[in-house]
DRENLUMDO-208556 format. One record per residue (C-alpha): residue number from 1; residue in three letters; x, y, z. Coordinates in steps of 0.2 Angstrom, whole numbers, plus 2048, in hexadecimal, padded with zeros to 3 digits. Each point is the difference from the previous one (the first is absolute). Layout:
BEGIN
resi=NUM; resn=ALA; px=X; py=Y; pz=Z
...
END
This chain:
BEGIN
resi=1; resn=MET; px=118; py=D25; pz=345
resi=2; resn=TYR; px=802; py=808; pz=7EF
resi=3; resn=ASN; px=80B; py=80E; pz=7FA
resi=4; resn=THR; px=7FF; py=80B; pz=7F1
resi=5; resn=SER; px=80C; py=7F6; pz=7F5
resi=6; resn=THR; px=7F6; py=7F0; pz=803
resi=7; resn=ILE; px=7EF; py=809; pz=7FD
resi=8; resn=SER; px=807; py=807; pz=7F0
resi=9; resn=ALA; px=805; py=7EF; pz=7FA
resi=10; resn=ILE; px=7EF; py=7F8; pz=804
resi=11; resn=ILE; px=7F7; py=80D; pz=7F6
resi=12; resn=GLY; px=80C; py=801; pz=7F2
resi=13; resn=ALA; px=805; py=812; pz=802
resi=14; resn=ARG; px=80F; py=80A; pz=802
resi=15; resn=ILE; px=806; py=80B; pz=80E
resi=16; resn=ARG; px=802; py=811; pz=7F8
resi=17; resn=GLN; px=809; py=808; pz=80F
resi=18; resn=GLY; px=803; py=7FE; pz=813
resi=19; resn=ASP; px=807; py=7F5; pz=80D
resi=20; resn=GLU; px=7FB; py=7EE; pz=806
resi=21; resn=ARG; px=7F1; py=801; pz=80C
resi=22; resn=GLU; px=7F7; py=7F3; pz=80A
resi=23; resn=ILE; px=7ED; py=800; pz=7FD
resi=24; resn=ARG; px=7F3; py=7FA; pz=80C
resi=25; resn=HIS; px=7F0; py=80A; pz=7FB
resi=26; resn=LEU; px=7F8; py=805; pz=7F0
resi=27; resn=LEU; px=7F7; py=811; pz=7FD
resi=28; resn=PHE; px=7F6; py=808; pz=7F2
resi=29; resn=ASP; px=7F8; py=80E; pz=80B
resi=30; resn=SER; px=80B; py=80E; pz=806
resi=31; resn=ARG; px=7F3; py=804; pz=80E
resi=32; resn=ARG; px=803; py=7EF; pz=808
resi=33; resn=VAL; px=813; py=800; pz=803
resi=34; resn=GLN; px=804; py=7F7; pz=811
resi=35; resn=HIS; px=811; py=7F8; pz=7FD
resi=36; resn=PRO; px=809; py=80B; pz=7F4
resi=37; resn=VAL; px=811; py=7F9; pz=801
resi=38; resn=SER; px=7FB; py=7EE; pz=7FC
resi=39; resn=SER; px=7F2; py=805; pz=7F3
resi=40; resn=LEU; px=7FF; py=7FE; pz=7ED
resi=41; resn=PHE; px=7F5; py=80D; pz=7F8
resi=42; resn=PHE; px=7F7; py=7FA; pz=7F0
resi=43; resn=ALA; px=7FB; py=80F; pz=7F5
resi=44; resn=LEU; px=7F0; py=7F9; pz=7FA
resi=45; resn=LYS; px=7F5; py=807; pz=7F1
resi=46; resn=THR; px=7EE; py=7FE; pz=801
resi=47; resn=ALA; px=7F1; py=807; pz=7F6
resi=48; resn=HIS; px=7FF; py=80E; pz=80D
resi=49; resn=SER; px=811; py=803; pz=806
resi=50; resn=ASN; px=813; py=7FF; pz=7FD
resi=51; resn=GLY; px=80B; py=7FA; pz=80E
resi=52; resn=HIS; px=80F; py=80A; pz=7F9
resi=53; resn=ARG; px=7F8; py=810; pz=806
resi=54; resn=TYR; px=802; py=7FA; pz=812
resi=55; resn=LEU; px=812; py=7FB; pz=800
resi=56; resn=ALA; px=806; py=810; pz=807
resi=57; resn=GLU; px=7F4; py=7FE; pz=80F
resi=58; resn=ALA; px=805; py=7EF; pz=803
resi=59; resn=TYR; px=813; py=805; pz=7FF
resi=60; resn=LYS; px=7FC; py=80E; pz=80C
resi=61; resn=LYS; px=7FA; py=7F4; pz=80D
resi=62; resn=GLY; px=810; py=7F6; pz=7FF
resi=63; resn=VAL; px=7FC; py=7F3; pz=7F2
resi=64; resn=ARG; px=810; py=7FC; pz=7F6
resi=65; resn=ALA; px=7FC; py=7F2; pz=7F5
resi=66; resn=PHE; px=7F4; py=802; pz=7F1
resi=67; resn=VAL; px=7F9; py=7F6; pz=7F1
resi=68; resn=VAL; px=7FC; py=80B; pz=7F2
resi=69; resn=SER; px=7FB; py=800; pz=7ED
resi=70; resn=GLU; px=805; py=812; pz=7FC
resi=71; resn=GLU; px=80F; py=80A; pz=801
resi=72; resn=VAL; px=802; py=807; pz=812
resi=73; resn=ALA; px=80E; py=80A; pz=809
resi=74; resn=LEU; px=802; py=7FB; pz=812
resi=75; resn=GLU; px=811; py=803; pz=808
resi=76; resn=GLU; px=807; py=7F2; pz=80B
resi=77; resn=ALA; px=7F1; py=7F5; pz=7FD
resi=78; resn=THR; px=800; py=7EE; pz=7F8
resi=79; resn=VAL; px=7F6; py=800; pz=7F0
resi=80; resn=ILE; px=7FA; py=7F1; pz=7F7
resi=81; resn=GLN; px=7FA; py=803; pz=7EE
resi=82; resn=VAL; px=7F2; py=7F5; pz=7F9
resi=83; resn=GLU; px=7F4; py=801; pz=7F2
resi=84; resn=ASP; px=7F0; py=7FD; pz=80A
resi=85; resn=THR; px=801; py=803; pz=813
resi=86; resn=LEU; px=7F0; py=7F6; pz=804
resi=87; resn=ALA; px=806; py=7F1; pz=7F6
resi=88; resn=ALA; px=810; py=801; pz=80A
resi=89; resn=LEU; px=7F7; py=801; pz=811
resi=90; resn=GLN; px=7F5; py=7F1; pz=7FB
resi=91; resn=GLN; px=810; py=7F6; pz=7FA
resi=92; resn=LEU; px=809; py=803; pz=810
resi=93; resn=ALA; px=7F1; py=7FA; pz=80A
resi=94; resn=ALA; px=7FE; py=7F1; pz=7F6
resi=95; resn=HIS; px=812; py=7FB; pz=802
resi=96; resn=HIS; px=7FE; py=803; pz=813
resi=97; resn=ARG; px=7F1; py=7F5; pz=801
resi=98; resn=SER; px=809; py=7F2; pz=7F7
resi=99; resn=GLN; px=80D; py=7FF; pz=80F
resi=100; resn=PHE; px=7F2; py=7F9; pz=80B
resi=101; resn=ALA; px=7F8; py=7EF; pz=800
resi=102; resn=ILE; px=7F3; py=803; pz=80D
resi=103; resn=PRO; px=7ED; py=7FE; pz=7FC
resi=104; resn=VAL; px=7F9; py=80F; pz=7F8
resi=105; resn=VAL; px=7ED; py=804; pz=7FE
resi=106; resn=GLY; px=7FB; py=80A; pz=7F2
resi=107; resn=ILE; px=7EE; py=808; pz=801
resi=108; resn=THR; px=7F7; py=808; pz=7F1
resi=109; resn=GLY; px=7EE; py=804; pz=7FC
resi=110; resn=SER; px=7F4; py=80E; pz=7FC
resi=111; resn=ASN; px=7FD; py=804; pz=812
resi=112; resn=GLY; px=805; py=7FA; pz=811
resi=113; resn=LYS; px=812; py=7FD; pz=7FE
resi=114; resn=THR; px=806; py=80B; pz=80F
resi=115; resn=VAL; px=7F2; py=7F9; pz=80B
resi=116; resn=VAL; px=805; py=7EE; pz=7FC
resi=117; resn=LYS; px=813; py=804; pz=802
resi=118; resn=GLU; px=7FD; py=808; pz=811
resi=119; resn=TRP; px=7F5; py=7F2; pz=806
resi=120; resn=LEU; px=80D; py=7F3; pz=7FB
resi=121; resn=ALA; px=80D; py=80A; pz=809
resi=122; resn=HIS; px=7F6; py=801; pz=810
resi=123; resn=LEU; px=7FD; py=7ED; pz=800
resi=124; resn=LEU; px=812; py=7FB; pz=7FC
resi=125; resn=GLU; px=80B; py=80D; pz=808
resi=126; resn=GLU; px=802; py=7F5; pz=810
resi=127; resn=GLU; px=807; py=7F1; pz=7F6
resi=128; resn=ASP; px=80A; py=809; pz=7F3
resi=129; resn=SER; px=80C; py=80F; pz=7FE
resi=130; resn=LEU; px=7F6; py=809; pz=7F3
resi=131; resn=VAL; px=804; py=80D; pz=7F3
resi=132; resn=ARG; px=7F1; py=807; pz=7F7
resi=133; resn=SER; px=7FB; py=80F; pz=7F5
resi=134; resn=PRO; px=7FD; py=80F; pz=80B
resi=135; resn=LYS; px=7EF; py=808; pz=7FE
resi=136; resn=SER; px=7FA; py=7FE; pz=7EE
resi=137; resn=PHE; px=811; py=7FF; pz=7F8
resi=138; resn=ASN; px=7FB; py=7F6; pz=7F1
resi=139; resn=SER; px=805; py=80B; pz=7F1
resi=140; resn=GLN; px=80E; py=7FF; pz=7F4
resi=141; resn=ILE; px=80A; py=80B; pz=80C
resi=142; resn=GLY; px=7F8; py=7F9; pz=811
resi=143; resn=VAL; px=804; py=7EE; pz=7FC
resi=144; resn=PRO; px=813; py=801; pz=7FE
resi=145; resn=LEU; px=801; py=80C; pz=80F
resi=146; resn=SER; px=7F7; py=7F2; pz=80A
resi=147; resn=VAL; px=80A; py=7F2; pz=7FA
resi=148; resn=TRP; px=810; py=809; pz=803
resi=149; resn=GLU; px=7FC; py=7FF; pz=813
resi=150; resn=MET; px=802; py=7ED; pz=800
resi=151; resn=GLY; px=80F; py=7FA; pz=80B
resi=152; resn=PRO; px=808; py=7F0; pz=807
resi=153; resn=GLN; px=7F6; py=801; pz=80F
resi=154; resn=HIS; px=7EF; py=7FE; pz=7F7
resi=155; resn=THR; px=7F8; py=7EF; pz=7FE
resi=156; resn=LEU; px=7F1; py=806; pz=7F6
resi=157; resn=GLY; px=7FB; py=80E; pz=7F4
resi=158; resn=ILE; px=7EF; py=806; pz=7FC
resi=159; resn=PHE; px=7FF; py=80D; pz=7F2
resi=160; resn=GLU; px=7F1; py=807; pz=7F6
resi=161; resn=ALA; px=800; py=804; pz=7ED
resi=162; resn=GLY; px=7F4; py=80C; pz=7F8
resi=163; resn=ILE; px=7FF; py=804; pz=7ED
resi=164; resn=SER; px=7F7; py=80C; pz=7F6
resi=165; resn=THR; px=804; py=7FB; pz=7EE
resi=166; resn=ARG; px=808; py=7F2; pz=7F6
resi=167; resn=GLY; px=812; py=7FC; pz=801
resi=168; resn=GLU; px=802; py=806; pz=813
resi=169; resn=MET; px=7FE; py=7EF; pz=808
resi=170; resn=GLU; px=80E; py=7F7; pz=7F7
resi=171; resn=ARG; px=80C; py=80D; pz=808
resi=172; resn=LEU; px=7F9; py=7FE; pz=811
resi=173; resn=GLN; px=801; py=7ED; pz=7FF
resi=174; resn=LYS; px=812; py=801; pz=7FD
resi=175; resn=ILE; px=802; py=80A; pz=810
resi=176; resn=ILE; px=7F5; py=7F7; pz=80C
resi=177; resn=GLN; px=803; py=7EE; pz=7F9
resi=178; resn=PRO; px=7F2; py=7F9; pz=80B
resi=179; resn=THR; px=800; py=7EE; pz=805
resi=180; resn=ILE; px=7EE; py=801; pz=806
resi=181; resn=GLY; px=7F3; py=80A; pz=7F7
resi=182; resn=ILE; px=7EF; py=808; pz=806
resi=183; resn=LEU; px=7F4; py=807; pz=7F4
resi=184; resn=THR; px=7F3; py=80A; pz=80A
resi=185; resn=ASN; px=7F3; py=804; pz=7F2
resi=186; resn=ILE; px=7FE; py=807; pz=7EF
resi=187; resn=GLY; px=7F5; py=810; pz=800
resi=188; resn=ASP; px=7FE; py=810; pz=7F6
resi=189; resn=ALA; px=80F; py=80A; pz=807
resi=190; resn=HIS; px=80B; py=806; pz=7F3
resi=191; resn=ASN; px=7F5; py=7F9; pz=7F2
resi=192; resn=GLU; px=806; py=80F; pz=7F5
resi=193; resn=GLY; px=811; py=7F8; pz=7FE
resi=194; resn=PHE; px=7FA; py=7EF; pz=7F9
resi=195; resn=LYS; px=7F5; py=7FB; pz=7F1
resi=196; resn=GLY; px=7F5; py=7F6; pz=80C
resi=197; resn=ARG; px=7FF; py=7F5; pz=810
resi=198; resn=GLU; px=808; py=7F1; pz=7F8
resi=199; resn=GLU; px=80F; py=80A; pz=7FA
resi=200; resn=LYS; px=802; py=807; pz=812
resi=201; resn=LEU; px=7FF; py=7EF; pz=808
resi=202; resn=GLN; px=80D; py=7F9; pz=7F4
resi=203; resn=GLU; px=80C; py=80F; pz=804
resi=204; resn=LYS; px=7FD; py=7FD; pz=813
resi=205; resn=LEU; px=803; py=7EE; pz=7FF
resi=206; resn=LEU; px=812; py=803; pz=7F9
resi=207; resn=LEU; px=805; py=804; pz=812
resi=208; resn=PHE; px=7FE; py=7ED; pz=804
resi=209; resn=ARG; px=80A; py=7FA; pz=7F1
resi=210; resn=ASP; px=80D; py=7F7; pz=80B
resi=211; resn=ALA; px=7F6; py=7FE; pz=810
resi=212; resn=LYS; px=7FE; py=7EF; pz=808
resi=213; resn=ILE; px=7EE; py=802; pz=805
resi=214; resn=VAL; px=7F3; py=80D; pz=7FC
resi=215; resn=ILE; px=7F1; py=804; pz=80C
resi=216; resn=GLY; px=7F0; py=809; pz=7F9
resi=217; resn=GLU; px=7EE; py=7FE; pz=7FA
resi=218; resn=LYS; px=7FF; py=7F0; pz=7F5
resi=219; resn=LYS; px=7F8; py=809; pz=7F1
resi=220; resn=TRP; px=810; py=80B; pz=7FE
resi=221; resn=LEU; px=80D; py=7F2; pz=802
resi=222; resn=GLN; px=7F9; py=7F2; pz=7F5
resi=223; resn=GLU; px=80D; py=803; pz=7F2
resi=224; resn=LEU; px=810; py=800; pz=80B
resi=225; resn=ALA; px=80C; py=7F1; pz=7FF
resi=226; resn=GLN; px=806; py=800; pz=811
resi=227; resn=PRO; px=7F7; py=7FA; pz=810
resi=228; resn=THR; px=7F2; py=80B; pz=807
resi=229; resn=PHE; px=7F6; py=802; pz=810
resi=230; resn=THR; px=7EF; py=807; pz=7FB
resi=231; resn=TRP; px=7F0; py=806; pz=807
resi=232; resn=SER; px=7EF; py=802; pz=7F8
resi=233; resn=TYR; px=7EE; py=802; pz=804
resi=234; resn=ASP; px=7FD; py=7F2; pz=7F4
resi=235; resn=ALA; px=806; py=7ED; pz=801
resi=236; resn=GLY; px=811; py=7FA; pz=7FC
resi=237; resn=ALA; px=80B; py=80C; pz=809
resi=238; resn=ASP; px=80B; py=7FC; pz=80F
resi=239; resn=LEU; px=7F7; py=80B; pz=80B
END
């Protein structure tokens, strides 16, 4: 259980106004308010939108706790002020992940992340209490929201991580902190964000920096220092 004071301390922010509130749910979309009393709304800024425009709508639906980076006027609401709301969301999720010592599978690759995640969940759900990325929640926003769902009842986490340019995987690695890594493949998806396939590969491999074992095609994992389990059409792989 978190409250607004604890969250403020975790993300290095200050509460600009409002009372102490207990938080169970994180929001960034005012159209998806389901538990307003226990929700914290992050006013995220993206290339195409500014979450501060939707504060009034979330407030109208009953949300009373907000993380913002602009000056806002919300009566009887708890407002946490930060410089970067996305960074704050990611920092909170990374802290939450660090509270759990269960095995966590991190999946990345140019294609097939969601298929592999769902396949693994289907195979393991009878043996473990699973928490996993919903749908294709593998972005800079989707990953922290997925990891936030981890709870003491879970015995295994399965999360996917997608990137489109340099610098993104390091942030996702800090949030997922996988103990087991899976690289599905390296293809042409999001080529425009990288100088070449090798740069894309090295960026994706950052997800496995602290993993105990990494699973994937042998030709992509040869430079890794940690143990691997590999497959290949050529000789020399484990499978």
